[in-house]
ZAMARGU-4260 file (C-alpha; in steps of 0.2 Angstrom, whole numbers, plus 5000, padded with zeros to 4 digits):
<rodrens>
0) 4957/4978/5112 | 4969/4990/5103 | 4965/4981/5087 | 4946/4984/5090 | 4949/5002/5094
5) 4959/5004/5077 | 4944/4996/5067 | 4931/5007/5076 | 4941/5023/5074 | 4945/5017/5056
10) 4963/5022/5057 | 4978/5013/5049 | 4989/5009/5064 | 4991/5010/5083 | 5003/5025/5081
15) 4988/5034/5071 | 4976/5029/5085 | 4988/5036/5098 | 4991/5053/5089 | 4972/5055/5088
20) 4970/5052/5106 | 4984/5063/5110 | 4976/5077/5100 | 4959/5075/5106 | 4965/5075/5124
25) 4978/5089/5122 | 4965/5103/5120 | 4956/5100/5137 | 4974/5099/5144 | 4978/5116/5136
30) 4961/5123/5144 | 4966/5117/5161 | 4984/5124/5159 | 4977/5141/5154 | 4966/5142/5169
35) 4978/5136/5182 | 4989/5145/5174 | 5004/5136/5169 | 5015/5141/5154 | 5026/5126/5154
40) 5011/5114/5154 | 5003/5125/5141 | 5018/5124/5130 | 5019/5105/5132 | 5001/5102/5128
45) 5002/5114/5113 | 5017/5105/5106 | 5008/5088/5107 | 4993/5095/5098 | 5003/5103/5084
50) 5013/5087/5082 | 4998/5075/5083 | 4988/5085/5071 | 5002/5086/5058 | 5005/5068/5059
55) 4987/5064/5056 | 4986/5075/5041 | 5002/5068/5034 | 4994/5051/5036 | 4978/5057/5027
60) 4969/5050/5043 | 4950/5047/5041 | 4948/5055/5058 | 4953/5071/5051 | 4939/5071/5039
65) 4927/5066/5053 | 4933/5080/5065 | 4928/5093/5051 | 4910/5085/5050 | 4908/5088/5069
70) 4913/5106/5068 | 4930/5103/5075 | 4940/5105/5058 | 4957/5112/5056 | 4953/5130/5057
75) 4943/5128/5073 | 4956/5118/5081 | 4970/5132/5077 | 4957/5145/5083 | 4954/5136/5100
80) 4972/5135/5103 | 4975/5153/5100 | 4959/5158/5111 | 4967/5147/5125 | 4983/5156/5123
85) 4973/5173/5125 | 4965/5166/5140 | 4983/5160/5148 | 4989/5178/5145 | 4974/5185/5154
90) 4976/5173/5168 | 4994/5178/5171 | 4988/5196/5173 | 4995/5201/5156 | 4978/5208/5150
95) 4984/5226/5152 | 5000/5225/5143 | 5004/5229/5125 | 5009/5210/5121 | 4991/5205/5126
100) 4983/5217/5113 | 4996/5213/5101 | 4991/5194/5102 | 4973/5198/5099 | 4977/5210/5084
105) 4989/5197/5077 | 4976/5183/5078 | 4962/5193/5071 | 4973/5199/5056 | 4980/5182/5054
110) 4962/5175/5052 | 4959/5189/5040 | 4973/5183/5029 | 4964/5166/5028 | 4951/5173/5017
115) 4962/5180/5002 | 4973/5165/5004 | 4959/5152/5003 | 4951/5162/4988 | 4968/5162/4978
120) 4971/5144/4981 | 4954/5140/4975 | 4954/5151/4960 | 4971/5144/4955 | 4965/5126/4956
125) 4949/5130/4947 | 4958/5140/4932 | 4971/5125/4930 | 4957/5113/4929 | 4954/5111/4911
130) 4937/5107/4902 | 4946/5092/4896 | 4961/5082/4902 | 4971/5072/4889 | 4985/5059/4887
135) 4994/5055/4871 | 4987/5071/4863 | 4998/5084/4856 | 4991/5100/4864 | 5008/5108/4867
140) 5010/5113/4849 | 4993/5121/4848 | 4990/5131/4864 | 5002/5137/4878 | 4999/5130/4895
145) 5010/5137/4909 | 5018/5128/4922 | 5009/5125/4938 | 5014/5134/4954 | 5027/5126/4965
150) 5019/5111/4973 | 5023/5117/4990 | 5011/5132/4988 | 4996/5122/4985 | 4999/5105/4992
155) 4990/5105/5010 | 4989/5124/5008 | 4976/5128/5022 | 4987/5117/5034 | 5003/5126/5030
160) 4995/5143/5031 | 4988/5140/5048 | 5004/5133/5055 | 5012/5150/5052 | 5004/5155/5068
165) 5017/5144/5077 | 5030/5159/5077 | 5017/5170/5086 | 5013/5156/5098 | 5031/5153/5103
170) 5035/5171/5105 | 5020/5174/5115 | 5024/5160/5127 | 5041/5165/5128 | 5035/5182/5133
175) 5023/5175/5146 | 5038/5165/5154 | 5051/5179/5154 | 5040/5195/5156 | 5050/5201/5140
180) 5038/5208/5127 | 5051/5208/5113 | 5050/5189/5110 | 5030/5191/5108 | 5031/5205/5096
185) 5045/5196/5085 | 5034/5181/5084 | 5019/5191/5079 | 5029/5201/5066 | 5035/5184/5059
190) 5018/5177/5058 | 5010/5191/5050 | 5024/5194/5038 | 5024/5176/5032 | 5005/5176/5030
195) 5006/5191/5019 | 5021/5184/5009 | 5011/5168/5006 | 4996/5178/4999 | 5008/5189/4989
200) 5017/5174/4981 | 5001/5166/4975 | 4994/5182/4967 | 5004/5180/4950 | 4996/5164/4946
205) 4978/5171/4945 | 4982/5182/4930 | 4992/5185/4915 | 5003/5172/4907 | 5004/5161/4922
210) 4986/5156/4920 | 4980/5142/4907 | 4969/5147/4892 | 4951/5148/4894 | 4939/5133/4890
215) 4935/5138/4872 | 4953/5139/4867 | 4957/5122/4875 | 4942/5114/4867 | 4947/5122/4850
220) 4964/5115/4852 | 4957/5098/4855 | 4945/5098/4840 | 4960/5104/4829 | 4970/5088/4836
225) 4954/5077/4832 | 4953/5084/4814 | 4972/5079/4811 | 4971/5062/4820 | 4954/5057/4812
230) 4950/5044/4825 | 4939/5030/4818 | 4935/5019/4833 | 4931/5026/4851 | 4931/5016/4867
235) 4919/5026/4878 | 4919/5024/4897 | 4911/5032/4913 | 4911/5025/4931 | 4919/5026/4948
240) 4936/5025/4953 | 4934/5006/4958 | 4927/5002/4941 | 4943/5008/4931 | 4948/4989/4929
245) 4933/4988/4916 | 4941/5001/4904 | 4959/4995/4908 | 4956/4977/4902 | 4952/4984/4884
250) 4968/4995/4883 | 4979/4981/4874 | 4965/4977/4862 | 4963/4995/4858 | 4981/4997/4854
255) 4979/4982/4842 | 4965/4990/4832 | 4968/4994/4814 | 4958/5009/4814 | 4963/5025/4823
260) 4958/5021/4841 | 4953/5035/4854 | 4948/5032/4872 | 4935/5044/4879 | 4932/5045/4898
265) 4920/5055/4907 | 4927/5056/4925 | 4944/5063/4930 | 4946/5049/4943 | 4946/5036/4930
270) 4959/5045/4920 | 4970/5045/4936 | 4968/5026/4938 | 4970/5022/4919 | 4984/5010/4915
275) 4998/5016/4904 | 4994/5015/4885 | 4999/5021/4868 | 4981/5026/4863 | 4976/5044/4864
280) 4965/5047/4879 | 4953/5062/4881 | 4943/5064/4897 | 4928/5075/4895 | 4918/5077/4912
285) 4905/5090/4905 | 4891/5082/4894 | 4889/5099/4884 | 4908/5099/4880 | 4907/5080/4874
290) 4892/5084/4863 | 4900/5098/4855 | 4916/5089/4852 | 4920/5086/4833 | 4919/5067/4832
295) 4913/5067/4814 | 4927/5055/4808 | 4922/5041/4821 | 4912/5027/4814 | 4912/5014/4828
300) 4909/5018/4847 | 4913/5004/4860 | 4905/5004/4877 | 4912/4993/4891 | 4898/4998/4904
305) 4880/5002/4904 | 4879/5019/4912 | 4868/5034/4911 | 4881/5045/4903 | 4881/5034/4888
310) 4867/5044/4881 | 4879/5059/4878 | 4888/5049/4864 | 4873/5037/4859 | 4863/5051/4852
315) 4876/5054/4838 | 4869/5045/4823 | 4884/5045/4812 | 4893/5032/4821 | 4888/5014/4825
320) 4887/5010/4844 | 4892/4993/4851 | 4891/4986/4869 | 4907/4975/4872 | 4905/4974/4891
325) 4919/4970/4903 | 4917/4951/4906 | 4907/4937/4900 | 4898/4927/4913 | 4880/4921/4917
330) 4876/4935/4929 | 4861/4946/4925 | 4873/4960/4921 | 4877/4951/4905 | 4860/4952/4898
335) 4855/4969/4904 | 4839/4976/4894 | 4849/4992/4892 | 4859/4983/4879 | 4846/4985/4866
340) 4850/5004/4863 | 4866/4999/4854 | 4867/4995/4836 | 4876/4979/4840 | 4881/4968/4855
345) 4897/4959/4854 | 4899/4943/4863 | 4914/4931/4865 | 4905/4916/4858 | 4889/4907/4855
350) 4885/4907/4873 | 4883/4925/4874 | 4871/4925/4859 | 4860/4911/4867 | 4860/4920/4884
355) 4852/4935/4876 | 4839/4924/4867 | 4834/4915/4883 | 4833/4931/4893 | 4822/4939/4880
360) 4826/4957/4884 | 4824/4965/4867 | 4841/4962/4860 | 4839/4955/4842 | 4849/4940/4836
365) 4854/4949/4821 | 4862/4963/4831 | 4874/4950/4840 | 4891/4948/4834 | 4903/4934/4840
370) 4921/4942/4842 | 4930/4931/4854 | 4939/4938/4869 | 4955/4947/4864 | 4960/4950/4882
375) 4962/4931/4884 | 4977/4929/4872 | 4989/4929/4886 | 4981/4913/4894 | 4991/4898/4891
380) 4984/4880/4887 | 4988/4865/4899 | 4998/4850/4896 | 4997/4842/4913 | 5007/4844/4929
385) 5026/4844/4924 | 5036/4829/4932 | 5044/4834/4949 | 5031/4847/4953 | 5016/4846/4964
390) 5000/4853/4957 | 4995/4870/4959 | 4976/4875/4963 | 4970/4893/4962 | 4956/4898/4974
395) 4949/4914/4966 | 4932/4918/4973 | 4923/4933/4967 | 4916/4947/4979 | 4900/4947/4989
400) 4891/4959/4977 | 4878/4973/4982 | 4862/4962/4985 | 4868/4951/4998 | 4864/4935/4988
405) 4873/4920/4996 | 4876/4913/4978 | 4888/4928/4974 | 4903/4921/4983 | 4909/4905/4990
410) 4920/4914/5003 | 4908/4916/5017 | 4900/4899/5017 | 4913/4888/5009 | 4930/4897/5008
415) 4937/4890/5024 | 4931/4872/5020 | 4939/4873/5002 | 4956/4880/5009 | 4957/4867/5023
420) 4954/4852/5011 | 4967/4859/4999 | 4981/4862/5011 | 4978/4845/5019 | 4977/4836/5002
425) 4987/4820/5001 | 4996/4819/4989 | 5000/4837/4992 | 4995/4852/4981 | 5000/4870/4982
430) 4986/4883/4985 | 4986/4901/4978 | 4973/4912/4985 | 4969/4927/4975 | 4953/4936/4981
435) 4942/4949/4971 | 4949/4966/4975 | 4931/4972/4981 | 4930/4958/4993 | 4924/4965/5010
440) 4919/4981/5004 | 4900/4978/5006 | 4899/4964/5018 | 4908/4964/5035 | 4906/4944/5035
445) 4914/4943/5018 | 4929/4953/5025 | 4930/4942/5040 | 4930/4927/5030 | 4944/4933/5019
450) 4954/4937/5034 | 4951/4919/5040 | 4956/4911/5023 | 4972/4922/5023 | 4977/4916/5039
455) 4974/4898/5035 | 4985/4899/5019 | 4998/4909/5028 | 4999/4896/5042 | 4999/4881/5030
460) 5013/4891/5020 | 5024/4893/5036 | 5021/4874/5041 | 5027/4868/5024 | 5042/4879/5024
465) 5048/4868/5039 | 5042/4852/5031 | 5057/4841/5027 | 5048/4833/5011 | 5049/4850/5002
470) 5065/4857/4998 | 5069/4873/4987 | 5083/4877/4975 | 5089/4892/4986 | 5102/4896/4974
475) 5089/4898/4960 | 5077/4908/4972 | 5092/4920/4977 | 5095/4923/4959 | 5077/4926/4955
480) 5075/4938/4969 | 5091/4947/4964 | 5083/4949/4947 | 5066/4955/4954 | 5076/4968/4964
485) 5085/4973/4948 | 5069/4974/4938 | 5060/4984/4952 | 5074/4996/4953 | 5073/4999/4935
490) 5054/5001/4934 | 5056/5014/4948 | 5069/5023/4938 | 5057/5023/4923 | 5042/5029/4933
495) 5054/5043/4940 | 5058/5050/4923 | 5040/5057/4922 | 5034/5070/4934 | 5021/5063/4945
500) 5019/5080/4953 | 5011/5088/4938 | 4994/5095/4939 | 4980/5091/4927 | 4985/5105/4914
505) 5003/5101/4914 | 5000/5082/4912 | 4988/5086/4898 | 5001/5097/4890 | 5016/5084/4892
510) 5010/5067/4894 | 5013/5059/4877 | 5019/5042/4878 | 5037/5037/4875 | 5035/5022/4865
515) 5053/5015/4868 | 5050/5018/4887 | 5033/5010/4886 | 5039/4994/4878 | 5053/4993/4890
520) 5041/4993/4904 | 5030/4981/4896 | 5045/4969/4893 | 5052/4972/4912 | 5034/4968/4919
525) 5034/4952/4909 | 5051/4948/4916 | 5046/4952/4933 | 5032/4940/4932 | 5043/4926/4927
530) 5056/4929/4941 | 5041/4932/4954 | 5036/4913/4952 | 5054/4908/4951 | 5057/4916/4967
535) 5042/4908/4975 | 5045/4889/4978 | 5034/4878/4968 | 5026/4870/4984 | 5024/4886/4994
540) 5006/4891/4997 | 5004/4910/4994 | 4991/4924/4996 | 4991/4935/4981 | 4983/4953/4982
545) 4986/4969/4972 | 4988/4971/4954 | 5003/4960/4952 | 5004/4946/4948 | 4990/4948/4937
550) 4975/4935/4937 | 4980/4928/4921 | 4998/4925/4927 | 4990/4915/4941 | 4980/4905/4928
555) 4996/4901/4919 | 5005/4894/4935 | 4990/4885/4941 | 4984/4867/4936 | 4966/4870/4942
560) 4955/4883/4949 | 4941/4885/4962 | 4930/4900/4959 | 4912/4906/4958 | 4900/4912/4945
565) 4909/4926/4937 | 4919/4931/4922 | 4934/4923/4930 | 4927/4906/4927 | 4924/4910/4908
570) 4941/4916/4907 | 4949/4901/4915 | 4940/4890/4903 | 4952/4897/4889 | 4966/4887/4897
575) 4957/4870/4896 | 4962/4866/4914 | 4950/4858/4926 | 4940/4869/4937 | 4928/4868/4951
580) 4913/4881/4955 | 4904/4882/4971 | 4885/4881/4973 | 4885/4892/4987 | 4866/4895/4987
585) 4863/4877/4987 | 4852/4876/4972 | 4858/4858/4967 | 4870/4852/4954 | 4857/4850/4940
590) 4849/4867/4942 | 4865/4875/4945 | 4872/4868/4928 | 4855/4873/4919 | 4856/4890/4926
595) 4875/4894/4923 | 4882/4889/4906 | 4901/4891/4912 | 4899/4877/4925 | 4893/4863/4913
600) 4911/4856/4912 | 4915/4860/4931 | 4916/4850/4946 | 4902/4857/4957 | 4906/4860/4975
605) 4894/4861/4989 | 4898/4873/5004 | 4907/4858/5013 | 4918/4856/4998 | 4918/4837/4999
610) 4918/4835/4981 | 4935/4843/4979 | 4943/4826/4977 | 4936/4824/4959 | 4945/4841/4954
615) 4961/4834/4961 | 4960/4817/4953 | 4958/4826/4936 | 4973/4836/4939 | 4984/4821/4945
620) 4978/4810/4931 | 4973/4820/4916 | 4970/4804/4906 | 4956/4799/4918 | 4948/4816/4918
625) 4929/4813/4914 | 4926/4832/4910 | 4941/4835/4897 | 4930/4834/4882 | 4916/4844/4889
630) 4928/4858/4894 | 4935/4859/4876 | 4917/4859/4869 | 4912/4872/4881 | 4928/4883/4878
635) 4922/4885/4859 | 4904/4888/4865 | 4909/4902/4877 | 4924/4910/4868 | 4923/4905/4850
640) 4935/4897/4839 | 4954/4898/4841 | 4956/4903/4822 | 4955/4916/4816 | 4962/4924/4832
645) 4951/4934/4843 | 4959/4951/4839 | 4957/4947/4820 | 4939/4943/4823 | 4938/4960/4833
650) 4946/4970/4820 | 4935/4962/4806 | 4920/4967/4817 | 4926/4984/4819 | 4929/4986/4800
655) 4912/4978/4795 | 4902/4990/4806 | 4912/5005/4801 | 4907/5001/4783 | 4889/5000/4789
660) 4891/5017/4797 | 4898/5025/4781 | 4884/5017/4771 | 4872/5026/4782 | 4880/5042/4781
665) 4883/5041/4762 | 4864/5038/4761 | 4860/5053/4772 | 4871/5064/4760 | 4862/5056/4745
670) 4845/5061/4752 | 4851/5079/4756 | 4857/5080/4738 | 4841/5074/4731 | 4832/5088/4741
675) 4824/5078/4756 | 4819/5091/4768 | 4819/5079/4783 | 4837/5074/4780 | 4842/5092/4777
680) 4834/5097/4794 | 4843/5083/4803 | 4860/5088/4795 | 4857/5105/4800 | 4855/5100/4819
685) 4869/5086/4818 | 4882/5092/4805 | 4895/5079/4803 | 4889/5070/4819 | 4893/5086/4829
690) 4877/5091/4840 | 4874/5109/4843 | 4870/5108/4861 | 4865/5119/4875 | 4867/5116/4894
695) 4848/5114/4895 | 4848/5100/4881 | 4862/5091/4889 | 4853/5090/4906 | 4837/5084/4897
700) 4847/5071/4888 | 4854/5065/4904 | 4838/5065/4913 | 4830/5055/4898
</rodrens>
């Protein structure tokens, strides 16, 4: 019953639910105590509401947000408590005393202070929100960006300001108990003095040297840096916080580019979720600011997603525009008709080219370039299961998607059947369950299936831990766990050397990557991964969620995989290991293989998962694997050749397209020099690829 209430109330724990209940019930008790009247009951109920409210705010409870939606927000709750205190004083026949009028005057004046306080906080935050936010860009030597106000002044500022009434409330209650007005006036004086002091302390941060430079100054400094850095290739991305993985997957590739790379983001929330990188990053939320930014040296723009805001960069003719996507699969997203707006579309292998030809969405074959998948370099090949170790099977279903198609994920209809057969397999195998991070975000049914599968794996893991057939090298595991602790401590130290309390302006000013620190963190994360698997017995089932270990690390310790139609399957094919894909929609094996290129070398599972034996047989005896040759052929079809390496292919494609862009630009210059009026007019509008744009034009570009 409690768990049901927690889910309905959308709170994180029973303690949070209890705090919410106490806070909600506390106010009726306050009213009753005021009417009775009972000072002691009122004081007790007031203490409960203060503490419960503070606890819920500290936890960032969803209920706090909901209360504000039903006109019971933070300010209202404090006001009601103060009005009830006035009622208590009146009921105790203190309405003719000075302390009563002092209380009324205090609370009116105190609420009068909320307006300048709120205005100052808002003004400070707005002025410290720069037109662009950057990482690895040297702004410090170009403009002066002052330190932010102490974090304590702005963090949960409204809550802190309102809690200053506590002195007055306590003083007035003491006066009511003792008939001594001194305590009341002392409390009133403290509350008003602290409120005024809070406002006065904020005032210097809205004027003079404590305010950041204006937008024009910041943008000029960024243009100055761009002119010095001279970026050649841009990775452009726009999306929601949940889509940050789509740009993160390209960071290592960008770091390996031979041209000068730059990452352009459009949303601050993406910048906050961006993984560490050595590549310069500029986040430009405003379309006008982006379109007026000097990107005249950029010759190639890479796009990882098809979104409306791409138009703000696509309109620049001096660079060539390429759709690189964020995965390679047979889903419709991989052949989006929007892709024809780009100069080129880069795919991993021949399969991507054929996919566009079959879809016939307007993308010309001449505009498709096969560049491999540079991100797949960490995936290791398979040499069979080592002697003395039981096989490991990874179950990595994709999420339910937005459209409710039963073919999106195997989790709902087949997940439990798959896991039950794997944990009961004889000879035994180990199961690693790594669900998609979006699982359950749209479908409650998918979320429930995920919880059931998690419970199955955890129960099987607990049972295997007590099975005499399986023994672990406890000494090695203890040593590995000790190394994990050491590495995690060091990673925490390295993370702590940066100031995670900086605001956007300070981060833009100071956040230039420390290469030695970056390299050490990368090395430590690789070591952490090795020791993580050493600490986990090779026979122990496990549920793996979160960012670490990464999906590719799970690929490398697995001998086979069960998944769904998604880029996960295409990526796993790079390993050459056996895999199975579930036909959750029940279209039939032949139709399933015809419609989905990536499953042509897979064991096809029905929702009953009765075909799993074929996958396990291939793992146990690779020499008798009937699909081995098909997998090798499919790997090259989907992902391209092993040589040259994918990053070499990618760099070559960037260089070739940059030459095309330069040829186009030189041609335009030659036309202008020859007196072509149309070319001259275009150059006037777009000098050096830097559009002269007004806010109205930006809105039109977005709408169009």
